[in-house]
C-alpha positions in Angstrom: 0.0 0.0 0.0 1.5 3.3 -1.1 2.1 6.0 1.6 2.1 9.7 1.0 3.4 12.7 2.9 1.1 15.4 4.3 0.0 17.8 1.6 0.1 15.3 -1.3 -3.0 15.6 -3.5 -4.6 12.4 -4.7 -7.5 11.5 -6.9 -9.0 14.0 -9.4 -7.9 17.0 -7.4 -7.1 19.1 -10.4 -10.6 18.5 -12.0 -12.2 19.3 -8.6 -10.3 22.5 -8.3 -11.3 23.6 -11.8 -14.9 22.7 -11.0 -14.9 24.7 -7.8 -13.3 27.7 -9.6 -16.0 27.5 -12.3 -18.8 27.5 -9.7 -17.2 30.6 -8.0 -16.8 32.4 -11.4 -20.5 31.5 -12.2 -21.6 32.9 -8.8 -19.6 36.1 -9.3 -21.0 36.6 -12.9 -24.6 36.0 -11.7 -24.2 38.4 -8.8 -22.8 41.1 -11.0 -25.7 40.7 -13.5 -28.3 40.5 -10.7 -29.2 36.9 -11.6 -28.8 35.3 -8.2 -32.1 33.7 -7.0 -32.1 36.0 -4.0 -31.7 39.0 -6.3 -34.4 37.8 -8.7 -36.8 37.2 -5.8 -36.1 40.7 -4.4 -36.9 42.3 -7.8 -40.0 40.2 -8.1 -41.3 41.3 -4.7 -40.5 44.9 -5.6 -42.4 44.9 -8.9 -45.2 42.5 -8.2 -46.2 43.9 -4.8 -45.3 47.5 -5.4 -48.4 49.8 -4.9 -49.8 51.1 -8.2 -51.7 54.4 -8.6 -55.1 53.8 -10.3 -56.4 56.3 -12.8 -59.1 58.8 -11.6 -62.3 58.9 -13.7 -63.5 62.5 -13.4 -66.2 61.9 -16.0 -67.3 58.4 -15.0 -65.9 56.9 -18.2 -63.1 54.3 -18.5 -60.5 55.5 -21.0 -57.8 53.8 -23.1 -54.6 54.1 -21.1 -56.3 54.0 -17.7 -54.9 51.9 -15.0 -57.7 50.0 -13.2 -58.6 46.9 -11.1 -61.0 44.3 -12.4 -63.1 43.1 -9.5 -65.5 40.2 -9.3 -67.8 41.5 -6.5 -69.2 39.1 -3.9 -73.0 38.7 -3.9 -74.0 37.6 -0.4 -77.6 36.7 -1.4 -76.4 34.3 -4.1 -74.1 32.6 -1.6 -77.1 31.4 0.3 -78.5 29.7 -2.8 -75.2 28.3 -4.2 -73.5 25.0 -3.8 -71.8 23.9 -0.5 -68.5 25.1 -2.0 -69.9 28.5 -2.9 -71.3 28.9 0.6 -67.9 28.3 2.1 -66.8 31.5 3.8 -63.3 31.0 2.3 -64.9 31.3 -1.1 -66.7 34.6 -0.4 -65.6 38.2 -0.6 -64.6 40.6 -3.4 -61.8 39.3 -5.5 -59.6 41.0 -8.2 -58.2 39.6 -11.4 -54.4 39.1 -11.1 -51.6 37.7 -13.3 -49.7 34.6 -12.3 -46.1 33.6 -12.6 -44.3 30.4 -13.7 -42.2 29.5 -10.6 -39.7 27.8 -12.9 -38.8 31.2 -14.4 -37.1 32.0 -11.0 -34.5 29.5 -11.7 -33.8 30.5 -15.3 -31.2 33.0 -16.5 -33.8 34.6 -18.7 -35.4 37.9 -17.5 -38.4 37.4 -15.1 -41.7 37.4 -16.9 -45.2 36.9 -15.8 -47.1 34.1 -17.5 -50.4 34.5 -19.4 -52.1 32.6 -16.6 -54.7 34.4 -14.4 -56.2 33.9 -11.0 -58.4 35.9 -8.7 -57.0 37.2 -5.4 -58.7 38.5 -2.2 -56.7 41.7 -2.0 -58.5 44.7 -3.6 -55.7 47.2 -3.1 -53.9 48.0 -6.4 -50.4 46.5 -6.8 -48.3 45.5 -9.8 -49.9 42.1 -10.0 -53.6 43.0 -10.1 -53.5 46.4 -11.8 -54.2 46.5 -15.5 -54.0 49.0 -18.3 -56.9 49.4 -20.8 -55.2 49.1 -24.2 -56.9 49.7 -27.5 -57.4 46.8 -29.9 -58.7 48.9 -32.8 -56.4 51.9 -32.9 -58.4 54.1 -30.6 -56.3 56.9 -29.2 -55.2 57.0 -25.6 -57.7 59.0 -23.6 -60.7 58.1 -25.6 -63.5 56.4 -23.6 -64.1 52.7 -23.8 -67.6 51.8 -25.0 -69.8 48.8 -24.3 -69.2 46.1 -26.9 -65.8 47.6 -27.9 -62.9 45.2 -28.1 -59.9 46.0 -25.8 -56.7 44.5 -24.4 -55.6 44.2 -20.8 -52.0 45.2 -20.4 -50.1 44.5 -17.2 -48.2 47.3 -15.2 -54.9 48.8 -22.3 -71.3 50.3 -28.7 -73.1 52.6 -26.4 -71.9 55.7 -24.5 -72.9 54.5 -21.0 -70.3 55.0 -18.3 -68.3 51.8 -17.5 -66.4 52.9 -14.3 -67.8 51.1 -11.1 -70.6 49.5 -13.1 -71.1 45.7 -13.4 -70.1 44.5 -16.9 -69.5 41.3 -18.8 -66.0 40.6 -20.3 -66.2 38.3 -23.3 -63.3 36.5 -24.9 -63.5 37.6 -28.6 -62.5 34.2 -30.2 -64.6 31.9 -28.1 -67.5 34.2 -27.1 -67.2 33.0 -23.6 -67.3 35.3 -20.6 -64.6 35.8 -18.0 -65.7 34.2 -14.7 -64.8 33.3 -11.2 -66.8 30.1 -10.4 -65.8 30.2 -6.6 -66.0 26.4 -6.5 -62.3 25.7 -7.1 -59.0 27.1 -5.8 -55.6 27.0 -7.4 -52.2 27.0 -5.7 -49.8 29.4 -7.4 -46.5 30.8 -6.4 -48.3 33.4 -4.3 -50.5 30.9 -2.4 -54.1 29.8 -2.5 -56.2 31.8 -5.0 -59.4 31.6 -6.9 -59.6 29.9 -10.3 -60.4 32.2 -13.3 -62.0 30.6 -16.4 -64.0 31.6 -19.5 -67.5 30.1 -19.2 -71.0 31.5 -19.6 -73.0 31.1 -16.3 -76.6 31.7 -17.2 -79.7 31.6 -14.9 -83.1 30.3 -15.9 -83.8 33.5 -17.7 -80.6 33.1 -19.8 -79.0 36.1 -18.0 -75.4 36.1 -16.8 -74.9 35.2 -13.1 -72.7 36.9 -10.6 -69.8 34.7 -11.5 -69.6 36.6 -14.8 -69.9 40.0 -13.3 -66.9 42.4 -13.2 -66.5 45.9 -12.1 -63.7 48.2 -13.4 -62.4 50.0 -10.3 -60.7 53.4 -10.6 -59.0 55.5 -8.0 -61.1 57.6 -5.5 -61.1 61.2 -6.7 -62.1 62.5 -3.3 -59.9 63.4 -0.4 -60.2 60.0 1.2 -57.7 58.4 -1.2 -57.8 54.7 -2.0 -60.2 53.2 -4.6 -63.8 53.6 -5.4 -64.5 50.4 -3.5 -63.5 52.3 -0.3 -65.4 55.5 -1.2 -68.1 56.4 1.3 -71.6 56.1 -0.1 -73.2 59.4 -1.0 -76.7 60.2 0.4 -79.2 62.6 -1.0 -79.3 66.1 0.3 -81.4 66.3 3.4 -81.2 62.5 4.0 -80.8 61.6 7.7 -78.9 58.5 8.4 -80.3 56.7 11.4 -78.9 53.6 13.1 -81.1 50.6 13.4 -80.8 48.6 16.6 
């Protein structure tokens, strides 16, 4: 059996040293380029959860270029008539449309990108993930009002003359003619946790009218001194109306 003095290298020591040096060089390169996992996560947190300012609708219209929330409002009366899943308190409450992210992209050297997947989240405060820009699909100029029946695109952070802001509407997918919906019977697990499934399906009642699952409200910023969104705006009462508490 051969004997060696202290300090003698054996085995594939040279290959191991080169491999270690390659790992170190790769770490330094990724750190300088901001591609380390911890750096990518920090940027994701900064962009996705950064508060976004919603557009203020001074005329009651939604305009191309506006930054808005898309909310599927909770209907407490329908919850009493729905399935056991729909009656679950965990499935109730106002939810907003939000973009999802492929978790695998965190481990790629490519720039972080949101996927085309959607889900509905409980939070109704505007952040980078659930705020959308109304984008024209037919060449309409920025600032022009969006009309009922007019095609548009939703960009992450872009008929009749009725006002769309804070009014229940139906959003229909142009190619399938199916309506955007939150069924409130299934949940999905995304990178961000447990959220509501968003699908395209026409939920019709016995009168062939869209149900609450298909209802959406475009939420703009609160133009009043209270700040926040129109969801948080105090309700206005007619002049001379006396609000009385009921015991």
